[in-house]
C-alpha positions in Angstrom: 53.0 104.6 36.5 55.8 107.0 37.4 58.9 106.0 39.4 57.4 107.6 42.5 54.4 105.4 42.2 56.4 102.2 42.1 55.6 99.5 44.7 58.4 99.6 47.3 57.2 96.5 49.2 57.3 92.8 48.5 59.9 90.4 47.3 60.6 92.2 44.0 61.4 95.4 45.7 63.6 93.6 48.2 65.5 91.8 45.4 66.0 95.1 43.5 67.2 97.0 46.5 71.0 97.1 46.8 72.3 95.4 49.9 74.3 97.7 52.2 75.5 96.1 55.4 74.6 98.0 58.4 76.6 98.0 61.6 75.3 95.6 64.2 74.4 98.2 66.7 71.5 100.0 68.2 73.4 103.2 68.1 72.9 103.9 64.4 71.9 107.5 64.1 73.1 108.2 67.6 73.5 112.0 67.8 76.4 111.5 70.2 78.4 109.4 67.8 81.6 111.1 66.8 83.1 108.5 64.5 82.0 105.2 63.0 83.8 103.4 65.9 81.0 104.9 68.1 78.5 103.0 65.9 80.1 99.7 66.7 82.2 99.3 63.5 85.4 97.6 64.4 88.8 98.0 62.7 88.6 94.4 61.3 85.2 95.0 59.6 86.6 95.5 56.1 88.7 92.4 56.3 86.1 90.2 58.1 85.7 87.7 55.3 89.5 87.3 54.9 89.9 86.9 58.7 87.2 84.2 58.8 88.9 82.4 56.0 92.2 82.5 57.8 90.7 81.3 61.0 89.0 78.4 59.2 92.4 77.4 57.8 93.9 77.5 61.3 90.9 75.5 62.6 91.7 72.9 59.9 95.3 72.7 61.1 94.1 72.1 64.6 91.8 69.3 63.4 94.8 67.9 61.5 96.6 67.8 64.9 93.8 65.8 66.3 93.9 63.3 63.4 97.6 63.0 63.7 97.3 62.0 67.3 94.5 59.5 66.5 96.7 58.0 63.7 99.7 57.8 66.0 101.9 60.0 63.8 105.5 60.6 64.9 105.7 63.2 67.7 108.2 65.5 65.8 105.8 65.7 62.8 103.0 66.7 65.2 105.2 69.3 66.8 105.9 70.7 63.3 102.2 71.1 62.8 101.8 72.7 66.3 104.4 75.2 65.2 102.6 76.0 62.0 99.3 76.4 63.8 100.8 78.7 66.4 102.5 80.8 63.8 99.1 81.1 62.0 97.4 82.4 65.2 100.3 84.8 65.9 100.1 86.2 62.4 96.3 86.6 62.7 96.7 88.3 66.1 99.3 90.8 64.7 97.1 91.7 61.8 94.2 92.3 64.2 96.4 94.4 66.4 97.5 96.5 63.4 93.9 97.0 62.5 93.1 98.0 66.1 95.9 100.6 66.1 94.8 102.0 62.7 91.1 102.1 63.5 90.5 102.3 67.3 93.6 104.3 68.3 93.0 106.7 65.3 89.4 107.0 66.5 90.6 107.9 70.0 92.8 110.6 68.5 89.7 112.4 67.4 88.4 112.3 70.9 91.4 113.7 72.7 94.4 112.8 74.9 92.5 110.8 77.5 90.9 108.5 74.9 94.3 108.1 73.2 95.9 107.1 76.5 93.2 104.6 77.2 93.5 102.9 73.8 97.3 102.8 73.9 97.2 101.2 77.4 94.7 98.7 76.1 96.9 97.9 73.0 99.9 97.6 75.3 98.2 95.0 77.5 97.1 93.1 74.4 100.7 93.0 73.1 101.9 91.8 76.6 99.4 89.0 76.4 100.5 88.0 72.9 104.2 88.0 74.0 103.5 85.7 76.9 102.3 82.9 74.5 
């Protein structure tokens, strides 16, 4: 049997095939797509696992706050944990914002001044929301 005659179906073929993640979009192969952003690939895609790990750590801090209240921990100690949790979320938000600027705003630059203006306005509003917290 030659390599062109090989069976390309079934579990053995699926196990042998390299896994390449595809964007979660129905626009794959869209002839109107200009950049990978048009295909639904977000700026955080390459760091997704690290971001999820970070958010799980923050989630653990929040659960720790709940336990501290249940265990009647001294209020100043709880406030210290609130501060740490808040700092973690702010840091995550800033990282996501940086990725948005690098990916989404850069993507808009390919599309022209109107797209750039829209993304900068969007990012400015996000920064305003972050500063209010």
